[in-house]
N, C-alpha and C positions, 0 to 999 in steps of 0.2 A: 314550053316557054313562049311567052308573048313577044316574039322577036321584033315584030314591027314596031309596037309602042316603045319597047326598050331601046331599040336602035334610034328611033326618031327622037326620043328625049335626050339620048346621049349626044347625038349629032347636033341637036339644037343648042344644048348648053355649051358644048365645045365651040361651036361657031360663034355664039354670043360672047363667050369669054375671049376668044381670039380677036374678034372685032374690036373689043373694048380694052384689050391688053396694053395698048400704048397711050391710052388717055390718062390725063392728070400727070402721072409720073411714078417713080419708084416709091415703094414703101420703105420706111427707115430700116426694117429688118433685111430687106433685099439689098440695100446699099451696104449693109454690114456683111452679109454673106459674100457679096461680090469681092470684097477686099481681103477676106481671110485667106491666108495661104493654106495650101493642102497640109493636113496634119492628121495624126491618129485620133486626136481629140482636142477639145478646147475646155476652158474652165466652165463654160456655160452650156455645152452641147457636144454630142458625138460628131463625127466628121461628115455624114452623108449629105445633108442639105447644103452646107457651104461648098462641098465638092460639086454638087449638081449646079449650083449657081455659077461657080467658076467655069465649069464645062460649057455652059451656054454661051459664054463670051467668045468661044471659038466659032460659034455660028454668027453671032452679031452682039456687039456690046450695047444692047438696047433692052428696054423693059419688056417688049413683047417676046424676045428670045428667052430672057431669064424666067419668064412666067410659063413657058411651055410645059415644064414638068408639073406645075400646079394644075394647069388646064387638063393635061392627060390624066392626072390623078382623079380630078373631079369626074371626068367622063367614064373612067374605069369603075369608079365607085357606084355610078348609077347602075351599071350592069350587075354588080355584086348585090346591091340592094334588091333588085328585081329577082335575082336568084334566091335570095333569102325568102322573099314572098312566095315564090314558086315552091321552095323546099317545104314550107309549112302548109301547103295546100291551096295557095291562092290561085284563082282562075285568071282569065285574061283581063277582066276588069280590075281585079285586085292588083295585078302586076302593072297595069297601065297607071293606076293611081299611085303606086309606089314609084314608078319611073318618073313621072312628071312632078309629083309632089316633092320627092327628095331632090331631084335635079335642080329645082328652084328653091330649095331650102335656104334659109338665111346664111347658115354657116357653110353650106356647100358652095354657094356663090362666093362668099368671102374668102375661104381657103382655096378655092379654085382660081380666083382672080390674082391673088398675091402669093408668091412663093414663100411659105412659112414651114417650119417643122410640122405644123398641124396639117399642111397640105398632104403630106404622105400618109398621115393618120386617117385621112378620108378613105384610103384603100385598106390600110393595115388592120384597123379594128374590125370593120365589118367582114373582112375576109377571114380573119381568125375565127370570128363568131360563126360565120357560114360553115367553115370546116369542122368546127366542134359540133354544130347542130347536125351536120351530115354524119359525123362519126357516131353520134349517139342514136340518131333516128335509124340509120341504115346498118349500124353494127359493123362497119367496115374500117379496119385498123389503119388503112393508108391515110385517112383524113386526119388522124392524130399526128402522124409523121409530118404531113404538110403543114398543119397548124404550128407544130414546133419549128419547122423550117422558116415560116413567115415571122413568127415571134422572135426567133433568134436573130434573123437578119434585121428586123426592125430596131433592135437595140443600137444599131449604127446611125439611126436617125435620132432617137431619144429613148431613155429608159422608161418612158411612160407606159410601155406595154406591160410592165410589171403590175401596174394598177389594174389593168384589165384582167390579168391572170389571177390576181388575188380575188377580184370580184367574182369571176367565174367559179373558182374553187369554193368561195364562200357560198354562192348560190347553190352549187351541187351539194355541199354539206348540209345546207338548210332544208332543201326540198327534194334532193335526189335527182337522178339516180346516183347514190353515193358509191356504189360498187365500182363504177368506172374509174374512180380516182386511183385505185391501186391495181388497175389492170395493166398488163404488159404493154399494150399499145400506147396508153397514156404515159407510162414511164419511158417508153422509147421516144415518144414525141418530146417529153421534157428533156431527155438526154440530147436530142438533136438541138433543141433550143440552147441548152447550156454550152454545148461544144461550140456552136456558132458564135455565141455571145462572149466566149471566154477571152479572146484577144482584147475585146473592148473592156471587159472587166479588169484584165491585167493592167491595161493602160491606166484605168481609174485608180487601181490600188497603188501603182508605182508613182502616181502623182497626187497622193494624199486625198483621193476622192473629191476632186474639186467641184463636181456637180452637186454634191451634198451641200457644200458651202453656198453654191448658187441657189439651190432650193431654199435654204434658210434666208438668203437675201430677198428672194421673191416673196416669201411668206411675210417677212418683215415689212415689205413695201405694200403688198396687195391683200394681206389677210383680212382686214376689216371689210374691204369692198367685196372680196370673194365670198366671205362667210355670210354676208348680208344678201348678196345677189345670186349665189350659186343655184338656189332653188327657183327663184323667179325667172332667171335667165333661161331655164329649160323651155319656157313657153315660147321664146322667140328663136330658139335654135333651128327648128324646122320652120317655124312661122306660126304666129298666133292663130291664124285661120285653120291650120291643119293640126295644131296641137291636140285637139280632141281625138284624132286618130291614134296618137301616141297613148292617150289615156285608155282608149278602147283596147289597144294591144296589150297594155299592162294588165288591165282587169281581166281580159279574156285569157291571158296566160295563167292567171290564178284559178280560173274556174273550168276551163275547157278540158274535158277528158282526153280528147285527141291530141292535146298539146302537153300532156303530163310529162313527157320525156324532155321537153324544153322549158318547163315551168321555172327552172333555175334562172332564166333570163330576168324574171321580175325581181327576185331578191338581189341578183347581181346589179341591177340598175340602182336599187336603193343603196347598196354598198358603195358603188363607184361615186354616187353623189355625196354620201356621207364622208368618204375619204377625201373628196375634193373640198368639202367644207372644213374638215379637220386640217388638211394640209394648207389651205389658204393661199395657194400659189397662183393658179390660173383657173378661171371659171369655165372654160370651154372643154375641159377634159371629158365630160360624159357624152359628148356629141356622137362619138363612134358607136356607143352602145345604144343611145337614144335613137339613132337612125335605124338600128335593127329592130328596136321596139316599134318604131313607126312602120317598118316593112311588115311586121307581124300584124299590126293594127289595120293594115290595108285590107286584110281578109274580112274581118267583121264589118269594116266600113263599106266594102264592096257589096256585101250581103244586104246591108241597110239600103244602099242606093238601088239595088235591083228590085226592091219591093214595089216600086212605082216609077212611072216616067217623071213625075214631079221631083221625087227624091234624086233621081239620076241627073236631072237638069240642075238641081240645087248643088250637088257635089261638083258637077262640071263648072258651074259659075264660081264656086269657092276656090277650086284649083286654079282657074284663070286669074282671079283676083289675088290669090296667094302669090302667083308668079310675078304679076305686075308690081305688087308692093315690095317683094323681095328684090327685084331688079333695081327699083328706085333707091331703096335703102342701103343696098350692099354693093352696087356696081357704079362706075363713073359715067353715068348717063346724063346728069345735069351739067350744063355749062358752069364752070367755076364761080362766076359772079352770082348766078342763081343759087348754086349750092350754098354759098356763104349766107344767103338770105333765108335758108331753111333750117330746120332743126336736125337735119341729117348728120352734120359733123359732130353735134352734141351727143347723139346716141350711137354713133359709129366712128370712133376715133381712128379706125383703120383707113377710112376715107380721107379724113383730115390730114393724116400722116403722109399722104401722097401729093400734097399740094405745096408748091413754093420752093422746092430745092434749088432749081437753077437761079431763081431770084436771090435766095439767101447767099448762094456761093458768089454771085456777082458782087454783093455787098462786102463779103469777106475778102474778095480779090482787091477791092478798092482799099481796104485797110492794109492789105499786104503791100500794095503800091506805096502807101504812105510810110510804112515801116521800112521798106527797102531803100527809101531815099536816104536814110541815115545808117542802116545796117543791112547789107545785102545777104547776110547769113541768117535772116529771120526764119523762124519755124512757126508753123500753125499748130495750135493746141485745141482740139475739139473736146467739149465736155461729154459728148455721148457718141455712140457708134453711128447714129444716123448722120450727124454733122460730119464726122470723119469720112464716112462713105460718100456723102454728097460732094465734099471737097475733092476727094480722089476722082470722082466721076466727072465733075463739071468745071473744075478750076482751069483758068488760063495760065496758071503758074505750076505746071507739073514738076518743075525743078525744085519747088519748095517742099520740104518734108512735112508730112502731116502725122501727128501723134495724138494718142488719146489714152487716158487711164481707165476707160470703160471696158469691163468684161475682158474678153480675150485680147483686145487691142493693147492692154497694158503689158501683156507678155511679149509683145513685139518690140518693146523698148521705148525709151523716152528721147528727148532731144540730144543731139551731140553735146559732149561735155563743155565745149567752148561757147555754146549758145548764150547770147546776152539779150536778145530781143525775141519776144513771142507774141504772136497774134492769138489772143484767147477768145474762143467763141463759146457762148452758152453760160449756163447757170453756175458752172464751177468757178467762174470768176470771183464769186462772193467769198470763196475760201482761199483765193490766191492773192488777194489784194495786199496782204501783209508779207508776202513772200518775195516781193520785188520792191526796188527803190521807188518805182513809179509805175502806175497803171492808169491809162487814160481811156475811157470809153469813147470810141469814135463813131459808133453807129449802133442801131438796134435792128435785129432781123425783122423784115417786113416783106411779105409776099406780094403786097399790093392788091390782095383779094379779100382781106379781112376775114381770113379763116382762123379760127381759134384752135391752134394745135400746140404741141409741146415747144416748138421753136419760136413762134411768133412773139416778138417783143424782147427776146433774149439779147444780152449785150454782145458787142464786138469790141474788144479792147486791145490796145497795144501796151504790153508790159515790158519794161526794161530793167536790167540790173538785178537778177535773182540774188537774194541774200544768203543762199545756200548753194553748194554744188549740186549738180543734177543727180548724182548718185545718192545723195541724201534726200533730195526733194522728190524724186520720182516715185518712190514707194508710197509716199503720203497721198499721191494723186489717184491711187487705185480705188475703184468702186465698182460694185456689182449691182445689177438691177435687171 
């Protein structure tokens, strides 16, 4: 193994992510995870990522602490990708290309900077694939057991691992080696995965499979965008400059005799993309498998570069440019006013979603001050979990209850029965106007930086006199997205 380049790339990306982890601010999903109470599961996800987010507050209730798990996942995944390249015969140059190219991949930086459920997938998907590759190439049963262990545990982050399993099985059925599917080690690995996932599955079954409902909601909201963009977005997942390496890996898998035992990776890639398009929920699902295809592609790419000094320099320049572009597009390196003047927030909504939360909450607090002057028992109602999480984190009115009907926050309950005044934040006001005797818009969210995100320009209103009791009104405010 090329330990030097692998460790250097890992330490560099971990250091960069750490240095930038407190810039801009929390992502909306991070604010959500931070306020979810510990539970066996939620309507929109299993328990692991919210549990990690809550645990980081014991260290410090700051964005840099909350993002430590994501940073560690990104660094660990670099080592795994290098191991994949080594496993398929990549020499020192191939492993070096894999390390630096993947470490500064667009989605590696995005999911390594912000704590998302996808952050853990940076480790899980490539690790499962590495273990399966080793199991088949080496003929050693223990790797199947370890693959089952990782797959089973990963269900507590999300059930997306089933998409990878279906794709791998489909690839093996299409091009082989098919006989491994009914071997004892594979069945044992599957048994390990099932046993570990069983408590999670039981929770789902006893709660009417809420994450199936969540999947339908996501598909209803995202399907058009995902089905149009799922294939083109593959080009930018690693980065446009290094996407040809992925193409080289895919084509080489189909033709190379020495890779016949892992040829299934190519059809598995097609299957996972096809299922992503059909499902229409989120476009980033194929990244874990694409990163392994990239790791494989670094072998022919390195052979291409070694044929002349000119080619070697060219590949080096491309990797450097790839890293610079990825950093600017995916990490908070630009000052916010300059960021607002660029196209970055338009193409990367995750960056825009980190801007403005303290300013928004300051406006909401002023509306609360206004409402408290006539009703001290006011309650804040947020339209989405980002707003609810931001209020919980930044408000100077911690004594005021914050509720939301969005995703798992609805299950925590609505306003107290006697509530007569509500400060409503966000787009849900449009459906609430006729539920109160009076709703007055007192402000609109403005970060002061002119960033176009989901919150900018949304109303803040003071609503009084609900015309239904809250037991009747609250169920109608539930929404999933």
